[in-house]
C-alpha positions in Angstrom: 89.8 119.7 114.0 91.3 116.2 113.6 94.7 114.7 112.7 94.7 113.2 109.3 97.3 112.3 106.4 96.9 114.3 103.1 98.6 113.9 99.8 101.0 116.9 99.3 101.6 116.3 95.4 101.5 113.1 93.6 104.6 111.1 94.0 106.2 108.4 96.3 105.5 107.7 100.0 107.3 110.9 101.0 104.2 112.7 99.3 102.3 111.8 102.4 102.4 114.3 105.2 100.4 114.6 108.7 97.9 117.7 108.9 94.9 119.0 110.5 91.4 118.9 108.7 88.0 119.7 109.9 86.1 116.8 111.5 83.5 115.7 108.7 79.8 116.3 109.3 77.4 113.7 108.4 74.9 114.3 105.6 71.6 112.6 104.5 71.9 108.6 105.1 75.6 109.1 106.3 77.5 108.5 109.6 80.8 109.7 110.8 83.2 107.0 112.4 85.8 107.7 114.8 88.5 105.4 113.6 90.7 103.3 115.8 92.5 101.7 112.6 92.6 102.0 108.9 93.8 99.6 106.3 96.4 100.3 103.9 95.6 99.2 100.3 97.3 99.3 96.9 94.6 101.6 95.5 95.7 104.2 98.4 99.5 104.2 96.8 97.8 104.6 93.2 95.9 107.5 94.3 99.2 109.0 96.1 101.2 108.6 92.8 98.5 110.4 90.9 97.1 107.4 89.0 93.5 106.7 91.0 91.7 109.8 91.4 88.8 109.9 94.1 85.4 109.8 92.6 83.4 113.4 92.7 82.4 114.4 96.0 84.7 112.1 98.1 87.4 113.2 100.5 90.6 113.9 98.6 92.5 111.9 101.7 93.6 108.3 101.1 92.0 105.5 103.0 89.4 103.3 101.7 88.5 101.2 104.8 88.6 101.4 108.6 87.1 100.3 111.8 86.0 102.2 115.0 83.0 103.7 116.7 80.1 105.5 115.1 80.5 109.2 116.3 77.6 110.9 114.7 74.8 109.8 112.4 73.1 111.9 109.6 69.4 112.3 108.9 67.5 109.4 108.0 70.0 106.7 109.6 68.1 104.3 111.7 70.4 101.3 111.5 73.3 102.7 113.7 73.7 104.8 116.8 76.5 106.6 118.3 79.0 104.2 119.9 78.3 101.1 117.8 81.4 99.3 116.6 81.5 99.3 113.0 83.9 98.7 110.1 83.2 100.4 106.7 84.1 100.7 103.1 85.0 104.4 102.7 84.9 106.6 99.6 88.2 107.9 100.9 89.4 109.8 104.1 90.4 106.9 106.0 93.9 108.2 106.9 92.3 110.4 109.7 90.6 110.4 113.0 87.3 110.5 111.7 85.6 109.4 108.3 82.4 109.8 106.9 80.5 107.1 104.7 77.0 106.2 103.6 75.3 104.0 106.6 74.7 101.3 104.2 78.4 100.8 103.4 79.2 100.0 107.3 79.0 96.7 108.7 78.9 95.6 112.5 82.3 94.5 113.7 82.1 90.6 113.7 81.4 89.0 116.9 85.1 88.1 118.3 87.1 90.4 115.9 89.3 93.3 117.1 89.0 96.7 115.7 92.4 96.3 114.4 91.3 93.0 112.3 87.9 94.7 111.3 89.7 97.6 109.8 91.3 95.2 107.4 88.1 93.5 106.3 86.0 95.9 104.2 88.1 96.5 101.1 89.4 93.0 100.7 86.0 91.3 101.8 83.9 93.6 99.4 86.4 92.8 96.6 86.8 89.2 97.0 83.2 88.4 97.6 81.8 90.4 94.9 84.1 89.0 92.3 84.7 85.6 93.3 81.1 84.8 94.4 78.5 87.3 93.4 80.1 87.8 89.8 81.9 84.5 89.1 79.7 82.1 91.2 82.5 79.9 92.7 81.0 76.4 93.4 82.3 73.6 95.7 84.4 71.2 94.1 85.8 73.8 91.5 89.5 74.3 91.1 90.3 78.0 91.8 93.6 80.0 91.2 94.4 83.4 92.6 97.5 85.2 91.8 99.5 87.2 94.5 98.0 84.7 97.1 99.9 86.3 100.0 98.6 89.7 99.5 95.5 90.9 101.6 93.2 90.2 98.5 95.1 86.8 98.2 94.8 85.7 101.8 91.3 86.6 101.7 90.5 85.0 98.6 92.1 81.6 99.5 90.0 81.6 102.8 86.9 82.4 101.2 87.3 79.6 98.3 88.3 77.2 100.8 85.1 77.9 103.1 83.1 77.4 99.8 84.5 74.0 99.1 86.9 74.9 96.3 90.4 73.4 95.8 92.7 76.4 96.0 95.9 77.1 94.0 97.9 80.5 94.8 100.9 82.1 93.0 103.6 83.8 95.0 107.2 84.8 94.7 109.1 83.5 97.7 109.4 80.4 99.9 107.9 82.4 102.9 105.0 83.7 100.6 104.3 80.2 99.4 104.5 78.8 102.9 101.9 81.4 104.2 99.5 80.3 101.3 100.0 76.7 102.0 99.2 77.5 105.7 95.8 78.8 104.7 95.2 75.7 102.9 96.3 76.6 99.2 98.5 74.7 96.9 101.3 77.2 96.5 103.0 77.9 93.2 106.1 79.8 93.2 106.1 81.5 90.0 109.9 82.1 89.9 110.5 78.6 89.4 107.4 76.8 88.2 104.7 77.5 85.5 101.1 78.0 86.8 99.8 77.0 83.4 101.5 73.6 83.5 100.4 72.9 86.8 96.8 73.9 86.5 96.6 72.1 83.1 97.9 68.9 84.9 94.9 69.3 87.2 92.5 69.7 84.6 92.5 73.4 84.4 91.2 76.1 86.4 87.4 76.7 86.8 88.0 80.3 88.0 91.2 82.5 88.3 91.3 85.7 90.1 94.0 88.0 88.7 95.6 91.3 89.7 98.5 91.1 87.5 97.2 91.6 83.8 99.8 92.0 81.1 101.5 88.9 80.2 99.5 86.9 82.6 96.0 87.4 80.7 97.1 85.0 77.9 98.6 82.5 80.1 95.3 82.6 82.3 93.3 81.6 79.3 95.6 78.6 78.6 95.3 77.7 82.2 91.5 77.8 82.5 89.4 74.7 81.9 86.6 74.6 79.2 83.9 76.8 80.5 86.2 78.6 82.9 86.0 82.1 84.2 88.5 84.8 84.4 88.2 87.7 86.6 90.6 90.9 86.5 90.5 93.2 89.3 93.9 95.1 88.7 96.8 95.2 86.1 100.2 95.7 87.8 101.8 94.6 84.5 99.3 96.7 82.5 96.0 96.8 81.1 96.6 96.2 77.2 97.2 92.8 75.7 96.8 90.9 72.3 94.4 87.9 72.6 93.4 85.2 70.1 89.8 85.5 70.9 89.1 82.0 69.1 90.1 80.4 72.2 87.4 82.2 74.2 84.8 81.1 71.9 85.8 77.7 71.2 86.5 76.7 74.9 83.4 78.9 76.0 85.4 81.0 78.3 84.2 83.9 80.6 86.4 87.1 80.9 85.2 89.7 83.2 86.3 92.0 86.1 85.6 95.0 88.0 86.9 97.8 90.3 85.2 98.5 93.4 85.5 102.5 94.0 83.7 103.6 90.9 80.6 101.4 91.6 77.6 103.0 92.5 76.4 103.5 96.1 73.5 100.8 95.5 75.7 98.4 94.2 78.2 98.7 97.3 75.3 98.4 99.5 74.1 95.0 98.0 77.7 93.7 98.4 77.6 95.0 102.1 74.3 92.9 102.6 75.6 89.9 101.2 78.7 89.9 103.1 76.8 90.4 106.3 74.5 87.6 105.5 76.9 85.0 104.2 80.7 86.0 104.9 80.4 87.4 108.4 79.1 84.1 109.9 82.2 82.4 108.5 84.3 85.2 110.0 82.7 84.7 113.3 83.1 80.7 112.9 86.8 81.5 112.5 86.8 80.0 108.9 88.0 83.0 107.6 90.5 85.5 109.4 92.7 88.6 108.8 96.3 87.7 108.0 98.4 90.8 109.5 101.7 91.9 108.2 102.6 95.0 110.2 101.3 98.1 111.9 102.2 101.8 111.6 101.1 104.9 113.5 99.0 107.0 111.4 101.9 109.5 111.2 104.0 107.1 109.9 101.6 106.3 106.7 104.6 106.9 104.4 106.5 104.0 106.0 103.3 101.9 105.6 103.5 102.7 101.9 106.9 102.0 101.5 106.5 98.5 103.0 103.5 97.9 100.7 105.3 98.9 97.6 108.5 96.9 98.6 106.4 93.7 97.8 107.8 91.9 101.0 104.6 92.1 102.9 102.4 89.0 103.7 98.7 89.9 104.3 97.4 93.3 105.4 99.1 96.5 106.5 97.2 98.5 109.1 97.4 102.0 110.4 96.8 102.8 114.1 94.8 105.8 114.3 93.3 106.3 117.9 
């Protein structure tokens, strides 16, 4: 048996409770990881609230990323052996001492990176790289805007875009969060006292915008784009339904796209993992991209970690210490 954190019933952070569960057994092509740390992400909170159901066959436990050592390998697995240090994108089950995932969804811990840092990489790295680089093809010299620049996704997106040679802008809501964005190399825009549309239009418009707000931001994002610009939505904190004048999209040749990671196929996630290992992992090992930490909680204190995240006060990643 293993210690884990389960969702007792959909609700607030207090819906999380420590429990005992059987240690998972790897199936064909899978590995079991003895987790040292697990990352905390907004989809975990959505799942806890009953708004983000796990895919069929996945663990009902929350937790979409973690790092530790390979504890067991399933049939057909040749790329990992017991004891390997790995971080992984998980289908669920990360709030536990052991988690199972497909071998192709795990990556070696980058050289010089701690297990604590590595546990915070998969969810943000998979999301940012697949959308900003693989889907929207950000290029050197382009103007890139990310909303929520001080979040885990935002801090990763700023650094990736900077490493690729883009000029980066980021919105945030406090002077401290703006300072964090500026420290990573972005031009910070405090959305409480400045209009990001005016700022970006004054610079010629954004070539690419990564948005997790949705709602009223969608129309404003379109106004902030340069001609031939691309808008990528990865979440809708203000809601997914909007009214748009599509004439602007047509006349200015704009591209509106988006994705969410968890429902994608196993093959698609494996392709992203290969691209990360080939292109992003060297940037991490060179120090060009790093994890920005906010706070650490014990596994038993997962409810406090969720409360911290939902307070909106955090800067960077929140992590659970499992081991």
